[in-house]
KELUM-255759 format. One record per residue (C-alpha): x, y, z; residue in one letter. Coordinates in steps of 0.02 Angstrom, whole numbers, plus 32768, in hexadecimal, padded with zeros to 4 digits. Example, Ala and Ser with C-alpha at 12.3 -4.5 7.8 and 13.67 -1.06 7.14 Angstrom:
BEGIN
82677F1F8186A
82AC7FCB8165S
END
This chain:
BEGIN
44F0C51473BAM
4531C46B7386N
44B0C4137316P
44B6C3767382I
448FC3D9741EL
440AC43D73C1A
43B2C39D7389L
43B4C358743AL
436CC3FC747EK
42E8C3FD73F5E
42ABC3567437H
42A9C39174ECN
4340C32B7521V
4378C37575C6S
4427C3B875E3D
4446C327765CD
4411C2A775D9Q
447EC2FE7557T
4515C2F875CAR
44F0C23F75EDS
44EFC2197533V
4596C26E7517F
45DEC22375B6Q
45ABC1777576A
45F7C1A474CEL
469DC1CC7521T
469CC12A7585E
464AC0AD7510N
460EC0E87464P
45A7C04B7446L
454AC06474E9M
452BC11974BAA
44C3C0E07425M
444FC082749BT
4443C11D7509T
4417C1897473V
438EC111743CQ
433FC11D74E9E
4327C1DA74DCL
4284C1CC747EG
42BEC22573E1I
4252C1F5734AP
42A4C17372DAQ
42B8C1E77244D
430EC26C72ADK
4378C1E97303L
43AFC1A6725AQ
43DEC254721DS
443FC27072BFL
44A1C1CF72A3M
44C6C20171EFM
4501C2AB722AL
4576C25972A8L
45BEC1E37225M
45D5C26B71A2Q
4618C2F07218Q
466DC29E72AEP
46BCC34572D9N
4610C377731CL
4629C2FA73A9I
46C7C35573DEK
466FC3FD73D4E
45DDC3BF743CA
464FC37074BEV
46B1C41374CDE
4610C47974D6E
45D6C40A7565L
467DC41D75BEG
46AAC36475B5L
4754C3167592D
476AC2EF74D9F
4807C28874F8S
4795C2017540K
4737C1FC749AV
47DDC1E3743FE
480FC15874B7A
4768C10174A0A
4778C10F73E3K
4828C0C673EAA
47EDC0327453S
4764C00E73D3L
47E3C00C7347N
484BBF83739AK
END
């Protein structure tokens, strides 16, 4: 299992909440951070999750694919942030 998804499951984040986080990530990455913070994950675990995402962004793609979402939307969101 993807380590991002495993961490969310470890903290009892529901499948619906997980999909919401990654849906927000595909539409508006900045908004996704707010959504993640509202999940009730302890600060130290949240910080390690953020570091994992920054160091291994490929994990986002893996998680999105594992959830059956459209990764091209993540790429489009990333491109719009870089403008």
